[in-house]
C-alpha positions as CSV (number, residue, x, y, z in Angstrom):
1,X,18.8,5.9,13.9
2,X,20.0,2.9,15.9
3,X,23.7,2.3,16.6
4,X,25.5,-0.5,18.4
5,X,28.8,0.0,20.3
6,X,31.0,-2.0,22.8
7,X,31.1,-1.0,26.4
8,X,33.1,-2.6,29.3
9,X,31.2,-3.1,32.5
10,X,33.0,-4.8,35.4
11,X,35.4,-6.3,33.0
12,X,32.7,-7.8,30.9
13,X,32.2,-6.6,27.2
14,X,28.7,-5.7,26.3
15,X,27.1,-4.6,23.0
16,X,24.9,-1.7,23.8
17,X,22.2,-0.6,21.3
18,X,21.1,3.0,21.4
19,X,19.8,5.7,19.1
20,X,21.9,8.7,17.9
21,X,22.0,11.3,15.2
22,X,23.9,10.0,12.2
23,X,25.9,11.4,9.3
24,X,23.3,10.8,6.7
25,X,20.6,8.6,5.3
26,X,19.7,8.3,1.6
27,X,16.8,6.5,0.0
28,X,16.3,6.4,-3.8
29,X,13.0,4.9,-5.0
30,X,12.0,4.4,-8.7
31,X,8.6,3.0,-9.4
32,X,7.3,3.5,-13.0
33,X,3.9,2.1,-13.7
34,X,2.6,0.9,-17.0
35,X,-1.1,0.3,-17.7
36,X,-2.7,-1.3,-20.8
37,X,-6.3,-1.1,-21.4
38,X,-7.9,-3.4,-24.0
39,X,-11.4,-4.4,-25.1
40,X,-12.9,-0.8,-24.7
41,X,-11.4,-0.5,-21.2
42,X,-13.0,-3.7,-20.0
43,X,-9.7,-5.4,-19.3
44,X,-6.8,-3.5,-17.5
45,X,-3.3,-4.8,-17.1
46,X,-1.0,-2.8,-14.7
47,X,2.7,-3.6,-14.2
48,X,4.8,-1.4,-11.8
49,X,8.4,-2.5,-11.5
50,X,10.2,-0.8,-8.5
51,X,13.7,-0.5,-7.2
52,X,14.8,0.8,-3.8
53,X,18.3,1.8,-2.9
54,X,19.3,2.6,0.6
55,X,22.5,4.1,2.1
56,X,22.6,4.4,5.9
57,X,25.6,6.5,7.1
58,X,26.0,5.9,10.8
59,X,28.7,7.3,13.1
60,X,30.7,4.0,13.0
61,X,29.1,2.1,10.0
62,X,27.8,2.4,6.5
63,X,25.2,0.0,5.1
64,X,23.8,-0.3,1.6
65,X,20.8,-2.2,0.4
66,X,19.3,-2.6,-3.1
67,X,15.8,-4.2,-3.4
68,X,14.2,-4.6,-6.8
69,X,10.6,-5.8,-7.2
70,X,7.4,-5.7,-9.0
71,X,3.7,-5.2,-8.5
72,X,1.4,-6.5,-11.2
73,X,-2.5,-6.5,-11.3
74,X,-5.2,-7.4,-13.7
75,X,-8.8,-6.3,-13.7
76,X,-11.6,-7.4,-16.0
77,X,-15.1,-6.0,-16.2
78,X,-18.1,-7.3,-18.0
79,X,-21.6,-5.8,-17.4
80,X,-21.8,-5.8,-13.6
81,X,-19.2,-8.5,-13.2
82,X,-15.6,-7.9,-12.0
83,X,-12.5,-10.1,-11.9
84,X,-9.3,-8.9,-10.2
85,X,-6.0,-10.2,-9.1
86,X,-2.6,-8.7,-7.9
87,X,0.9,-10.0,-7.1
88,X,3.4,-7.8,-5.1
89,X,7.0,-8.9,-4.3
90,X,8.8,-8.0,-1.1
91,X,9.5,-4.3,-0.6
92,X,12.3,-4.1,1.9
93,X,13.2,-1.2,4.2
94,X,16.6,-0.2,5.7
95,X,16.7,2.2,8.6
96,X,19.9,2.7,10.5
97,X,21.3,-0.8,11.1
98,X,17.9,-2.6,10.8
99,X,16.8,-4.2,7.5
100,X,13.2,-5.3,7.4
101,X,12.0,-7.6,4.6
102,X,8.5,-6.8,3.6
103,X,5.9,-9.2,2.7
104,X,5.1,-11.1,-0.5
105,X,1.4,-11.3,-1.2
106,X,-1.1,-12.0,-3.9
107,X,-4.9,-12.1,-4.2
108,X,-7.6,-12.9,-6.6
109,X,-11.3,-12.0,-6.5
110,X,-14.6,-12.0,-8.2
111,X,-17.4,-9.4,-7.7
112,X,-20.8,-8.3,-9.0
113,X,-22.4,-4.8,-8.8
114,X,-26.1,-4.2,-9.4
115,X,-28.0,-0.9,-9.0
116,X,-28.9,-1.3,-5.4
117,X,-26.5,-4.1,-4.2
118,X,-23.3,-6.0,-4.8
119,X,-20.9,-8.5,-3.6
120,X,-17.2,-9.4,-3.7
121,X,-15.3,-12.5,-2.9
122,X,-11.5,-12.3,-2.4
123,X,-9.0,-15.0,-1.7
124,X,-5.7,-13.8,-0.2
125,X,-2.6,-15.7,-0.9
126,X,-4.3,-18.6,-2.7
127,X,-1.1,-20.1,-3.9
128,X,0.9,-19.7,-0.7
129,X,2.5,-22.9,0.6
130,X,4.3,-21.6,3.7
131,X,2.0,-18.7,4.6
132,X,3.1,-15.3,5.7
133,X,6.6,-14.6,6.7
134,X,8.5,-11.5,7.7
135,X,12.2,-11.2,8.6
136,X,14.2,-8.4,10.4
137,X,18.1,-8.2,10.3
138,X,20.4,-6.2,12.7
139,X,23.4,-5.5,10.4
140,X,25.6,-4.5,13.4
141,X,29.2,-5.7,13.3
142,X,29.2,-6.2,17.0
143,X,25.9,-8.0,17.5
144,X,24.3,-9.2,14.3
145,X,21.1,-11.2,14.5
146,X,18.1,-12.3,12.4
147,X,14.5,-12.5,13.6
148,X,12.2,-14.6,11.4
149,X,8.5,-14.9,11.9
150,X,6.0,-17.2,10.1
151,X,2.3,-17.4,10.3
152,X,1.3,-20.7,8.5
153,X,-2.4,-20.1,9.1
154,X,-2.3,-16.8,7.2
155,X,-2.8,-18.3,3.8
156,X,-5.7,-19.0,1.5
157,X,-7.9,-16.6,3.5
158,X,-11.3,-16.1,2.1
159,X,-12.9,-12.5,2.4
160,X,-16.5,-12.0,1.7
161,X,-18.1,-8.5,1.2
162,X,-21.8,-7.7,0.5
163,X,-23.2,-4.2,0.2
164,X,-26.7,-2.8,-0.5
165,X,-28.2,0.6,-0.9
166,X,-30.6,1.4,2.0
167,X,-32.0,4.5,0.3
168,X,-35.6,4.8,1.3
169,X,-38.2,7.5,2.3
170,X,-39.5,10.4,0.4
171,X,-37.9,11.3,-2.9
172,X,-37.7,15.0,-3.7
173,X,-38.7,15.9,-7.1
174,X,-37.8,19.1,-9.0
175,X,-40.5,20.8,-10.9
176,X,-38.1,22.2,-13.4
177,X,-38.3,25.7,-11.9
178,X,-35.8,28.1,-13.6
179,X,-33.8,30.6,-11.8
180,X,-35.2,34.1,-12.2
181,X,-32.5,36.8,-11.9
182,X,-34.6,40.0,-12.3
183,X,-34.5,42.6,-9.6
184,X,-38.0,44.2,-9.6
185,X,-38.4,44.9,-5.9
186,X,-38.9,48.4,-4.7
187,X,-35.7,50.0,-3.5
188,X,-33.6,48.3,-6.2
189,X,-31.9,50.9,-8.4
190,X,-32.3,50.2,-12.1
191,X,-29.3,50.5,-14.4
192,X,-31.5,51.9,-17.3
193,X,-32.1,55.5,-18.0
């Protein structure tokens, strides 16, 4: 894992970042999931709260991070129609002295499936005001820093999907032939006396 230490070069003090074996790394994740099906399995609600706990034991540091969150989804089906939506909070990751904040995203969609064709329309981040953002923090005591990136154009993205079955040509039909398992050929020994 990464590690930062101070080094003097020509009388100047520099923070040097390198990688080294460490004393230990512990990650505890709990993510139960609860699903409720109603209306003869036509409407499905799923809630999955999660908790991540990290302990990073370096040679000269110890960092801890706790990240609670939730993922919730809904799916409704009626005849060939489908409605779906999902919301997921940030799931962060600590590795060494680097803490990466995951993304918050949500989507909603509508689709239809027929026998030979179907379509889906999905809107990513429909309620996002700021767009997509991600953040990385260096937790080093010598040279801490934070990097933040935003993509304001990555919001309200529409995804369209159309599919069809191109199954054509000759169709094989079975005549209902049954399997015959009798051994009547010459050279086959009979088990009867």
